[in-house]
C-alpha positions in Angstrom: -16.4 -9.7 4.2 -14.4 -6.8 5.7 -10.7 -6.8 5.3 -8.6 -7.0 8.5 -5.1 -5.5 8.4 -2.9 -8.0 10.2 0.2 -5.8 10.1 1.3 -2.6 8.4 4.7 -0.8 8.2 5.4 2.7 6.9 8.1 2.7 4.2 10.5 5.4 3.2 10.5 5.6 -0.6 10.7 8.6 -2.9 7.9 9.0 -5.5 8.1 7.0 -8.6 8.6 8.6 -12.0 4.7 8.7 -12.4 4.5 10.6 -9.1 3.0 7.7 -7.0 4.6 7.3 -3.5 4.6 4.0 -1.6 3.4 4.7 1.9 3.3 1.3 3.5 3.7 -2.5 3.1 1.0 -4.6 4.8 -0.7 -7.9 5.3 -4.5 -8.3 4.9 -6.9 -11.0 6.0 -9.9 -11.6 3.6 -12.0 -14.3 5.1 -9.9 -17.5 5.0 -7.2 -15.9 2.8 -4.2 -13.9 4.0 -2.2 -11.8 1.5 1.3 -10.6 2.4 3.5 -7.8 0.9 0.7 -5.5 -0.4 1.7 -1.9 -1.0 -0.3 1.2 -0.2 0.4 3.9 -2.7 -0.6 7.5 -2.9 -0.9 9.5 -6.1 -0.2 13.2 -6.6 -4.0 13.9 -6.5 -4.2 12.3 -3.1 -6.0 9.1 -4.1 -4.6 5.9 -2.7 -4.5 2.4 -4.2 -3.5 -1.1 -3.0 -1.0 -2.8 -5.2 -0.3 -6.5 -5.0 3.4 -7.6 -5.0 5.2 -8.9 -8.1 6.1 -12.5 -8.5 8.1 -13.4 -11.5 7.4 -9.9 -13.0 3.6 -10.1 -12.6 1.3 -8.9 -9.9 0.2 -12.0 -7.9 -3.3 -10.8 -7.2 -5.9 -8.4 -8.4 -9.1 -7.1 -6.7 -12.6 -6.1 -7.8 -13.0 -2.4 -7.3 -15.3 -2.7 -4.3 -12.9 -4.9 -2.3 -9.9 -2.9 -3.5 -11.6 0.2 -2.0 -12.3 -1.5 1.3 -8.7 -2.8 1.5 -7.3 0.6 0.7 -9.5 2.3 3.3 -8.6 -0.3 6.0 -4.9 0.1 5.3 -5.1 3.9 5.3 -6.9 3.8 8.7 -4.4 1.3 10.1 -1.5 3.3 8.9 -2.8 6.3 10.8 0.0 8.9 11.4 2.9 6.6 10.9 3.8 7.8 7.4 7.6 7.7 7.0 9.3 10.9 6.1 11.3 10.6 2.9 14.6 12.4 3.2 16.2 13.8 0.1 19.9 14.0 -0.3 21.5 17.2 -1.3 24.9 17.3 -3.0 27.5 19.5 -1.5 
């Protein structure tokens, strides 16, 4: 089963303390199941991962490595060139 990205939106967020940057929020269709609010994150070494949203302080889903890689590749492809630019504020 190949993941189908239903929608994806680039987000503007600065990197987290660990250096990972959230690139996008998206919805994916996996067979008969649709998951909303997934995050596409990029780490300082350039690797990307799909992160499930938190519900009550816990991730609401997890993925086996093979499907996680397919979802991440599909989301990266769907995102294309629409990566949001993060503006940094400078104090005067």
